[in-house]
Backbone as a printed PyTorch tensor [residue, N CA C, xyz], in Angstrom:
tensor([[[-12.2610, -38.0880,   4.6750],
         [-13.0190, -37.6490,   5.6820],
         [-13.3770, -36.3520,   4.9050]],

        [[-14.7970, -36.2140,   5.1510],
         [-15.3860, -34.8210,   4.4810],
         [-15.6730, -33.8430,   5.6780]],

        [[-14.8270, -32.7540,   5.5270],
         [-15.0540, -31.6230,   6.5590],
         [-16.0730, -30.6720,   6.0490]],

        [[-17.1070, -30.2060,   6.9660],
         [-18.0710, -29.2000,   6.5150],
         [-17.4670, -28.0140,   6.0720]],

        [[-17.8390, -27.4730,   4.9370],
         [-17.5010, -25.9950,   4.4240],
         [-17.8810, -25.0760,   5.5320]],

        [[-17.0870, -24.1120,   5.7270],
         [-17.5600, -23.0350,   6.6260],
         [-18.7090, -22.2720,   6.0870]],

        [[-19.6060, -21.8400,   6.9190],
         [-20.7380, -20.8990,   6.5060],
         [-20.2360, -19.7770,   5.9750]],

        [[-21.0380, -19.0990,   5.0590],
         [-20.6010, -17.7470,   4.4680],
         [-20.4710, -16.7420,   5.5640]],

        [[-21.4080, -16.9270,   6.5430],
         [-21.4410, -15.9680,   7.7720],
         [-20.1410, -16.1140,   8.5170]],

        [[-19.6660, -17.3800,   8.7280],
         [-18.4530, -17.6800,   9.4950],
         [-17.1400, -16.9330,   8.6280]],

        [[-17.1600, -17.2550,   7.2720],
         [-16.1790, -16.8720,   6.2010],
         [-16.1920, -15.2940,   6.3120]],

        [[-17.2440, -14.7350,   6.3720],
         [-17.4550, -13.2210,   6.5190],
         [-16.8830, -12.6280,   7.7390]],

        [[-17.1070, -13.3210,   8.8060],
         [-16.4630, -12.7860,  10.1220],
         [-14.9760, -12.8690,  10.0360]],

        [[-14.5150, -13.9650,   9.3920],
         [-13.0270, -14.0220,   9.2770],
         [-12.4090, -13.1120,   8.3570]],

        [[-13.2250, -12.8130,   7.3900],
         [-12.6330, -11.7290,   6.4180],
         [-12.8360, -10.4120,   7.0460]],

        [[-13.8340, -10.2120,   7.9120],
         [-13.8680,  -8.8170,   8.7690],
         [-12.5870,  -8.7260,   9.7620]],

        [[-12.4320,  -9.7840,  10.4360],
         [-11.2960,  -9.9270,  11.3540],
         [ -9.9310,  -9.5410,  10.6810]],

        [[ -9.6800, -10.3570,   9.3070],
         [ -8.5910, -10.0780,   8.6200],
         [ -8.5560,  -8.5380,   8.2110]],

        [[ -9.6530,  -8.0020,   7.6220],
         [ -9.6650,  -6.4920,   7.4080],
         [ -9.2790,  -5.7330,   8.5200]],

        [[ -9.7130,  -5.9850,   9.7470],
         [ -9.3450,  -5.2490,  10.8520],
         [ -7.9470,  -5.3520,  11.1450]],

        [[ -7.4920,  -6.5320,  10.8610],
         [ -5.9370,  -6.8310,  11.1670],
         [ -5.1330,  -5.9770,  10.4380]],

        [[ -5.4970,  -5.6610,   9.1650],
         [ -4.6320,  -4.6700,   8.3750],
         [ -4.8580,  -3.3590,   8.7210]],

        [[ -5.9830,  -2.9690,   9.3260],
         [ -6.1740,  -1.5600,   9.5760],
         [ -5.7250,  -1.1620,  10.9940]],

        [[ -5.4250,  -2.1410,  11.7450],
         [ -5.2550,  -1.8940,  13.1790],
         [ -3.6290,  -1.2860,  13.3090]],

        [[ -3.5370,  -0.3130,  14.1990],
         [ -2.2510,   0.2140,  14.4480],
         [ -1.4840,  -0.5280,  15.4220]],

        [[ -0.3960,  -0.7190,  15.2720],
         [  0.4920,  -1.3430,  16.1960],
         [  0.8040,  -0.4540,  17.4850]],

        [[  0.1830,  -0.8870,  18.5960],
         [  0.1540,  -0.2060,  19.7920],
         [  1.2840,  -0.6780,  20.6930]],

        [[  1.9910,  -1.6200,  20.6540],
         [  2.9720,  -2.1660,  21.4080],
         [  4.0240,  -2.9710,  20.7030]],

        [[  5.1160,  -3.3140,  21.1590],
         [  6.1000,  -4.0630,  20.6580],
         [  5.8070,  -5.3310,  20.4730]],

        [[  5.9030,  -5.9540,  19.1260],
         [  5.6140,  -7.2510,  18.8390],
         [  6.8820,  -8.3070,  18.6340]],

        [[  6.7980,  -9.4270,  18.8070],
         [  8.1380, -10.2920,  18.3910],
         [  8.5330, -10.1120,  17.0810]],

        [[  9.9080,  -9.9170,  17.0360],
         [ 10.6820,  -9.5970,  15.7320],
         [ 10.2160, -10.7390,  14.6660]],

        [[  9.9250, -11.9150,  14.9530],
         [  9.6590, -12.9820,  13.9980],
         [  8.3980, -12.7490,  13.5010]],

        [[  7.3100, -12.1390,  14.0260],
         [  5.9100, -11.9110,  13.6330],
         [  5.9210, -11.3440,  12.5060]],

        [[  4.9950, -11.5570,  11.4840],
         [  4.6560, -10.9640,  10.2720],
         [  3.9010,  -9.7720,  10.5960]],

        [[  3.7020,  -8.7550,   9.5120],
         [  3.0920,  -7.6680,   9.6480],
         [  1.3860,  -7.9720,   9.7940]],

        [[  1.0150,  -9.0600,   9.2200],
         [ -0.4130,  -9.4750,   9.6370],
         [ -0.5490,  -9.7180,  10.9720]],

        [[  0.2760, -10.6020,  11.5110],
         [  0.2020, -11.0190,  12.8450],
         [  0.3490,  -9.8240,  13.7840]],

        [[  1.3370,  -8.9910,  13.5750],
         [  1.4070,  -7.8520,  14.4620],
         [  0.3330,  -6.9480,  14.6040]],

        [[ -0.3060,  -6.7820,  13.3730],
         [ -1.5970,  -5.9580,  13.2980],
         [ -2.7200,  -6.6640,  14.1020]],

        [[ -2.7840,  -7.9530,  13.8040],
         [ -3.9600,  -8.5280,  14.4010],
         [ -3.5850,  -8.6770,  16.0170]],

        [[ -2.5900,  -8.9160,  16.5040],
         [ -2.2860,  -8.9890,  17.8510],
         [ -2.5680,  -7.4430,  18.6100]],

        [[ -2.2800,  -6.4200,  17.7830],
         [ -2.5880,  -4.9390,  18.5070],
         [ -4.0630,  -4.7120,  18.2580]],

        [[ -4.6740,  -5.4200,  17.4190],
         [ -6.2880,  -5.0260,  17.3670],
         [ -6.9220,  -5.1990,  18.4700]],

        [[ -8.2590,  -4.4920,  18.7940],
         [ -8.9780,  -4.5560,  19.9800],
         [-10.0490,  -5.4570,  19.8310]],

        [[-10.0930,  -6.4240,  18.8680],
         [-11.1140,  -7.4100,  18.7500],
         [-10.8990,  -8.5440,  19.6840]],

        [[-12.0900,  -9.1510,  20.3410],
         [-11.8390, -10.0450,  21.4500],
         [-11.3830, -11.3110,  20.6240]],

        [[-11.7480, -11.6090,  19.4540],
         [-11.3560, -12.8360,  18.8090],
         [ -9.9560, -12.8690,  18.5270]],

        [[ -9.2270, -11.5540,  18.4250],
         [ -7.9070, -11.5990,  17.9350],
         [ -6.8820, -12.0810,  19.0360]],

        [[ -6.8450, -13.3170,  19.2720],
         [ -5.8700, -13.9080,  20.3070],
         [ -4.6070, -14.4330,  19.5190]],

        [[ -3.5320, -14.6320,  20.2330],
         [ -2.1680, -14.8950,  19.6500],
         [ -2.1280, -16.0900,  18.6850]],

        [[ -2.9940, -17.2290,  19.0600],
         [ -2.9010, -18.2460,  18.1820],
         [ -3.7520, -17.9180,  16.8510]],

        [[ -4.7770, -17.2720,  17.0020],
         [ -5.5900, -16.8490,  15.8160],
         [ -4.6640, -16.0030,  14.8410]],

        [[ -4.0220, -15.1260,  15.3930],
         [ -3.1900, -14.0070,  14.6280],
         [ -2.0430, -14.8900,  13.9940]],

        [[ -1.3700, -15.6220,  14.6960],
         [ -0.1900, -16.4760,  14.1560],
         [ -0.8740, -17.3760,  12.9430]],

        [[ -2.0690, -17.9580,  13.2070],
         [ -2.6950, -18.7540,  12.0880],
         [ -2.9770, -17.9180,  10.7590]],

        [[ -3.4400, -16.8310,  10.9090],
         [ -3.9050, -15.9830,   9.8580],
         [ -2.5760, -15.6640,   9.0920]],

        [[ -1.4280, -15.2580,   9.7880],
         [ -0.1660, -14.8990,   9.2030],
         [  0.3050, -16.0540,   8.5030]],

        [[  0.3060, -17.3690,   9.0530],
         [  0.6910, -18.5840,   8.3080],
         [ -0.0110, -18.7370,   7.1420]],

        [[ -1.2800, -18.4680,   7.1450],
         [ -2.0040, -18.8020,   5.9480],
         [ -1.7940, -17.7450,   4.8330]],

        [[ -1.6160, -16.5440,   5.2620],
         [ -1.2800, -15.3790,   4.3240],
         [  0.2080, -15.7720,   3.7070]],

        [[  1.0900, -16.3020,   4.6200],
         [  2.4960, -16.4670,   4.0730],
         [  2.4540, -17.7190,   3.0520]],

        [[  1.4520, -18.6010,   3.1940],
         [  1.3750, -19.6270,   2.3180],
         [  0.5090, -19.5380,   1.2680]],

        [[ -0.4340, -18.5180,   1.1390],
         [ -1.3260, -18.2140,   0.1690],
         [ -0.8920, -17.0010,  -0.7760]],

        [[ -0.2750, -16.0020,  -0.2600],
         [  0.1090, -14.7070,  -0.8010],
         [  1.4650, -14.5180,  -0.9540]],

        [[  1.9630, -13.9400,  -1.9830],
         [  3.3020, -13.4640,  -1.9180],
         [  3.5690, -12.3980,  -1.2360]],

        [[  4.7640, -11.8700,  -0.9290],
         [  5.0110, -10.8670,  -0.1750],
         [  4.4530,  -9.5150,  -0.9440]],

        [[  4.6220,  -9.4730,  -2.1660],
         [  3.9870,  -8.3360,  -2.9570],
         [  2.5510,  -8.3710,  -2.7420]],

        [[  1.8220,  -9.6310,  -2.8430],
         [  0.4590,  -9.5610,  -2.6760],
         [  0.0690,  -8.9330,  -1.1770]],

        [[  0.6910,  -9.5800,  -0.1700],
         [  0.3220,  -9.2100,   1.1340],
         [  0.4430,  -7.7270,   1.2330]],

        [[  1.5860,  -7.0520,   0.5710],
         [  1.6870,  -5.5370,   0.6080],
         [  0.4580,  -4.7770,  -0.0230]],

        [[  0.0400,  -5.3100,  -1.1810],
         [ -0.9630,  -4.7130,  -1.8730],
         [ -2.4320,  -4.9390,  -1.2050]],

        [[ -2.6130,  -6.1110,  -0.7110],
         [ -3.8350,  -6.3890,   0.0640],
         [ -3.9270,  -5.5080,   1.3790]],

        [[ -2.8320,  -5.4690,   2.0190],
         [ -2.7850,  -4.6330,   3.3470],
         [ -3.2590,  -3.2550,   3.0620]],

        [[ -2.9210,  -2.7170,   1.8280],
         [ -3.1490,  -1.2950,   1.5890],
         [ -4.7640,  -1.1820,   1.3530]],

        [[ -5.3490,  -2.2110,   0.8360],
         [ -6.8330,  -2.1950,   0.6020],
         [ -7.5860,  -1.6530,   1.7830]],

        [[ -7.0750,  -2.0230,   2.8580],
         [ -7.9230,  -1.9250,   4.0290],
         [ -7.7720,  -0.4920,   4.5170]],

        [[ -6.8820,   0.3060,   4.1750],
         [ -6.7470,   1.7500,   4.3480],
         [ -7.5200,   2.5080,   3.3000]],

        [[ -7.6850,   1.8580,   2.1810],
         [ -8.4960,   2.3030,   1.0740],
         [ -9.3580,   1.2290,   0.4830]],

        [[-10.4190,   1.0070,   0.8840],
         [-11.3230,  -0.2330,   0.5190],
         [-11.6500,  -0.1250,  -0.9470]],

        [[-11.7800,   1.1330,  -1.3550],
         [-12.1990,   1.2800,  -2.7440],
         [-11.1160,   0.4940,  -3.8860]],

        [[ -9.8470,   0.6480,  -3.4600],
         [ -8.9160,  -0.1030,  -4.2220],
         [ -9.1010,  -1.5380,  -4.3870]],

        [[ -9.6800,  -2.2000,  -3.2640],
         [-10.2220,  -3.6100,  -3.3540],
         [-11.3050,  -3.8470,  -4.3960]],

        [[-12.3070,  -2.8350,  -4.4850],
         [-13.2370,  -2.9640,  -5.3880],
         [-12.6250,  -2.7250,  -6.8020]],

        [[-11.8220,  -1.8060,  -6.9250],
         [-11.2000,  -1.6450,  -8.3750],
         [-10.5860,  -2.9160,  -8.7600]],

        [[ -9.8310,  -3.4310,  -7.9140],
         [ -9.1570,  -4.8300,  -8.3310],
         [-10.1980,  -5.8580,  -8.5700]],

        [[-11.2480,  -5.9540,  -7.7490],
         [-12.1720,  -7.0210,  -7.8270],
         [-13.0210,  -6.9480,  -9.1990]],

        [[-13.3540,  -5.6300,  -9.4980],
         [-14.0430,  -5.3900, -10.8920],
         [-13.1080,  -5.1920, -12.2080]],

        [[-11.7240,  -5.1490, -11.9990],
         [-10.8750,  -5.0310, -13.1630],
         [-11.0310,  -6.0990, -14.1570]],

        [[-10.7770,  -5.7690, -15.4470],
         [-10.6440,  -7.0260, -16.2090],
         [ -9.2450,  -7.1660, -16.7000]],

        [[ -8.4450,  -6.4620, -15.9630],
         [ -6.9550,  -6.7110, -16.1680],
         [ -6.5880,  -8.1480, -15.7100]],

        [[ -5.8690,  -8.8820, -16.3030],
         [ -5.6480, -10.3760, -15.9660],
         [ -4.8900, -10.4760, -14.5670]],

        [[ -3.8700,  -9.4260, -14.3790],
         [ -3.0310,  -9.3620, -13.1770],
         [ -4.0090,  -9.2970, -12.0160]],

        [[ -4.9400,  -8.1830, -12.0600],
         [ -5.7760,  -7.8150, -11.0670],
         [ -6.7440,  -9.0770, -10.6770]],

        [[ -7.3650,  -9.8530, -11.9020],
         [ -8.1080, -10.9640, -11.7960],
         [ -7.4870, -12.1490, -10.9520]],

        [[ -6.2310, -12.2850, -11.2770],
         [ -5.3580, -13.2690, -10.7160],
         [ -5.0690, -13.0730,  -9.0390]],

        [[ -4.8490, -11.7950,  -8.8260],
         [ -4.7640, -11.4610,  -7.4100],
         [ -5.8120, -11.4300,  -6.7080]],

        [[ -7.1720, -11.1350,  -7.2260],
         [ -8.3330, -11.2320,  -6.6870],
         [ -8.7600, -12.8020,  -6.2090]],

        [[ -8.4260, -13.5900,  -7.4000],
         [ -8.6720, -15.0350,  -6.9700],
         [ -7.8060, -15.5970,  -5.8550]],

        [[ -6.4790, -15.1360,  -5.8970],
         [ -5.6540, -15.6850,  -4.7780],
         [ -6.1450, -15.0090,  -3.4090]],

        [[ -6.6580, -13.9320,  -3.4400],
         [ -7.1130, -13.1780,  -2.2350],
         [ -8.2150, -14.0730,  -1.5650]],

        [[ -9.2720, -14.2960,  -2.5580],
         [-10.4520, -15.0870,  -2.1220],
         [-10.0100, -16.5730,  -1.4680]],

        [[ -9.0200, -17.0980,  -2.2260],
         [ -8.6900, -18.3060,  -1.7070],
         [ -7.8730, -18.3380,  -0.2480]],

        [[ -7.2770, -17.2020,  -0.1840],
         [ -6.5640, -16.7390,   1.0970],
         [ -7.7200, -16.6730,   2.1570]],

        [[ -8.7290, -16.1580,   1.8620],
         [ -9.8350, -15.6670,   2.8660],
         [-10.4660, -16.9230,   3.1910]],

        [[-10.8470, -17.8760,   2.1540],
         [-11.5610, -19.1720,   2.5070],
         [-10.5030, -20.0150,   3.4230]],

        [[ -9.2850, -20.1770,   2.9510],
         [ -8.3550, -20.7790,   3.7740],
         [ -8.1600, -20.5170,   5.2100]],

        [[ -7.9440, -19.2080,   5.2090],
         [ -8.1070, -18.5540,   6.6970],
         [ -9.2530, -18.9540,   7.6180]],

        [[-10.4120, -18.7340,   6.8460],
         [-11.7000, -19.0880,   7.7000],
         [-11.5720, -20.6270,   7.9630]],

        [[-11.3290, -21.4130,   7.0660],
         [-11.3910, -22.8610,   7.1950],
         [-10.2790, -23.2740,   8.2740]],

        [[ -9.0430, -22.8310,   8.1890],
         [ -8.0050, -23.1960,   8.8710],
         [ -7.8790, -22.5670,  10.4230]],

        [[ -8.2080, -21.3070,  10.3370],
         [ -8.0670, -20.6040,  11.6050],
         [ -9.4050, -20.3450,  12.5440]],

        [[-10.4660, -20.5390,  11.6910],
         [-11.7810, -20.2430,  12.3180],
         [-12.1550, -21.2120,  13.1860]]])
């Protein structure tokens, strides 16, 4: 069965939500088992940020990114310039991280969108 690929616009909206998830401040107590991404997502003021979507994004992050990568990526949203530094880097470690991040974003858009 062939599923349609998400549109670039849809993928971009998912990426924006993911970025806002990382920058949101936790405003209320979250379940202890929720990951950092899910907690930030649930506390964001975006209408699309419902518990099911936030949980889905966290599950995709857990599957696609290591804990270290999740920490690194989460910092990018406080300092977006660092994401550009990694994206434009010729360092093989940075290139690997950027590729994994792009796959995470595409998977989150496809799975959770």
